N, C-alpha and C positions, 0 to 999 in steps of 0.2 A: 129782613128780620125786624126792622123798625115798625112794620105794620102791626106787629103783635104787641107792641109796647104802648102802654098808656102812661100819662104823666105821673100817675100814682105809683108806677113801678120804679121810678127814679128814687131809690131808697138808700143807695150807697154813696158815701162822700169820697170823692177822689180829688187829687190835686195835680196840677201840671207844673213841672219844674224846668228850669233852664240854667245852664252854667253861665255865670256872668263874672266880670271883674268887679270885686268889691274891696274896700279898704278895711284892713284889720285895725286892732286897737293901737298899733304902732305906726299907722299911716301907710303901711306897705300894701301894694295891690296884690290880691290873691284871687284865684279862680275858685268860686264856690257855687254850689247848687242852690238856687234861690227859687222859692215858690212864686210863680207868676199869678196863678189864680186857682181857686177850687170850685167845684160844682157837684151837683147830684148826678148820679149815673145808675143805669140798670146794668148789672154785670151778668154776662152769659159765658159759661165755660163750654168747652167742646164736648159733644156727646161721643160715645164710644165709636160710632161709625165715622164720625168726623176725625177723630184721633187716628184711626187706622188709615183713612184716606190721606191725611196730611203728613204721614211719616216720610221723612227725607225731603220735605219741602220747606219753604220759608215760613209757612203757617204752622209748623209743628210746635206744639206747646203754647199756643196763643190763647188769649182771653179777649172777648169782645166787650167793649164798654159803649153803651149807648147813652148819649148826652143830648141836651137841647141844641138845636141848630144855632140859635143866637147866643153867643157868648161875649163877654167883655173883651176878650183877647183872641187873636187868630192863633189857631193851633198848627204847629208844623212838626215834621219828623225829627227835628233837632231837640225837641223837648223830651223829657221823661215824664212818666206818670207814676203817681204813688197811690196805692190802695192797700188798706189793712197793714201798713208798715212795710209793704213790699214795693220794690222799685221795678218798673216796666219800661222797656224801650218801645217806642211807637213804630209799628211796622207799616200800617196803612190807615189813612183817614178817608172816609167816604161821607161827604156831606149829603144830606137829603135835599137835593136841589129842587125836586118837583114840588113837594108840599112845604118845604122849608120847616119841617117839624123836628127831626132828630138827625144827629150826626153819629156815625158809627166809627169808633176808634178801635183798631185791632192792635193789641200790644203783646209783647213777649217778656216774660220775667227775666230780669238781669240777675245773674248769680254772683 
């Protein structure tokens, strides 16, 4: 899929978040979701034939985010992704190892 993407297609801002221990105003340690970094992405939703094919699988109801291969931080499945005010859990990360141009992140909306 990344072969069809040009750098100018990265037009949506997304952020990667992680749950960390932080101190509140009283000095107590709390677990909060903290933004690790944000980047530009190309967002692709599933087409009808893909939706029908993915019914009952892990990929049901997923969205594909294509980002640049080189990022300031390493992405892992423990992170969550935020786009347009919605939170997504990361299902799969596929780095573009051959050309090292784009990384594909497949995520599912958290209700």
